[in-house]
N, C-alpha and C positions, 0 to 999 in steps of 0.2 A: 298474817297480822295486818297487812295492808288492807285486805278486804274488811277486817274488823274496824279499822280506822275510817275507811270510806263509809261504812254503815253508820258509824257513830256521827260522822259529819252530816250525813243525810238526815239522821234522826234529830240532831240539834238544830239544823236548818229548818226542818219542818215545824219545830216547836218555838222557834224564835219569833218574836212579835213582828218583825219586819221581813221575815223570810219570804212571804208571798210577793213582796215588792221586788226583791232581787232575783227570785226564781222566775219572775215574769220577763226578765230581760233576755232577748234572743241570744242563745249560745252560752248563757251563764249557767253551767251545770252546778252541781252541789259545791264543788271545790271553789270555783271562781265567785259564785254568789256568796259563799262564806267568807272569802277573802275580802270582798267588797263590804260586807257587813262589818267586818273587823275594822275597816278604815272609817266608815261612816259612824258606826256605833249607834246608840239609842238616844243620846243627848242631842236633840235637834237645835239647841242653842250653840253647839260647838262650832258649827259652820254657818255663819249668818248669811252668806251668799255662796252661790256656786263657785265664784272666783276663789273663795277661800279653799275649797276642795281642790280646784285646779292648781293652785299655787302650792299647797301642802304636798300634794301627790307628785309634783314635779312635771305635770303635764303642761302647765302654762309656760309660755316662753319668757325668757329674760331679755330685756333690751338694755344694752350698755351704750351710753352716748357720751361723746367727748367732742365738743365743738360742733362741727358739721358732720361728723362721722357717727353713724349709729350701726350697731351690730346686734343682731337677734340670734340667740342660741338657746339650746335646751337648758333646763335647770339642772344643775349638778348637785346642789345641796338639798336633798330631799330623801324621804324614805324610799329607797329603790325598789323594795318589795311591792309597795303600793303602785308605783309607776309601772312596774312590770305587770302587775295584775291587770291594770287597765289596758296596757298594750296587748297582752295575751287575749283578753276578752274581746277587744274591738276587732282583732283578727278573726275571731269566731263570728262576729256579726256580719262580716262581708258576705257570707253565704246564707245568712238567715234574715237579713233586713234589707229591703230594697233601697231605702233611702241611704243606708250606710254604704252600700256598694256604689250607688250613684255618686255620693260625695267623694268616696275614695277614688273612683275613676276620674272624676272631675279634677281632683288634686294631681293625680298622676299625669293626666293630659296636659297639665300646666308645666310638667317637667319636674315636679317635686318628687323626692326620693320616697321609697316605700315606708321607711320608718317615720319620716317627717309627715307623710300623709296619715299614718296611723295615729301619731300624736295629735294632729289636727282633728281627726275623727274622734279621738278620745276626749278632746277639749269640748266638742259639741255634745257628746254623750254624757259627760259629767253634768252639764247643765240640765239635761233631761232627767237623769237619775236623781239629782239633787231635788228637783221639783217633785218627782214622784215620792221621794223620801219625806220631804216636808209635808206634802198633802196626804201621805199614807195611802197612795193609790198605786196599783200595779201599772206597769208600762203597757201601752196599747199602740201597736204600729199604725193602725188605721187613724187613730186620733192624731198622731204626730203628722202623718202624711196629709190629713185634712188641714192641719194648721199650715203646712207648707203650701198647700194649694191656696188657702185664704190669703197668705202673704205673697203669693205669686213668686215663689222661689224658683230659681233657674234649675233646680233639681227635679222639679215635677215632670217635665218632658222625658227626662232620662229614666225616671221611675216608671212612668207609664209605658215607655218603650220596653223596658226590662220585663215588666209584667206581661206585656203583649207577646214578647218572644217566649216567655215561659209557658204561656197558654197555647201557643202555636209553634211547637217545635219543628 
């Protein structure tokens, strides 16, 4: 019966008006793409900015400040299934997206924990997904890397090094 459900999920995803957007995301198979569609929905006025998705899903950090003391922590009051969806998916992007891996490695090199680095990566990805969703365009890795090059991102050398190592094992 699990195979029947998987087949039904794939069929519904293929027929969904935004299915092509979420299927274009690296590592988002039928199940994770469907879960992201459930979060975003089809009403593009629901989330006016990417920050709204980041906050709703629990990916955006919360800052508590009192006097001169400020503490940043993860968001607890959120739909945990949506937060988990993003965390599971960004884990899949580490082997399928050069910039994702470069960003994750950069975070880990700073001494940031695995899960905090995944949340930081999900924070970036949500902005990209939101834009693709708003413009009804599939994700393209090369377009994003070109934008990083244009803005002289510090990730670019790491991405180029990673690609060079992949081409010359």
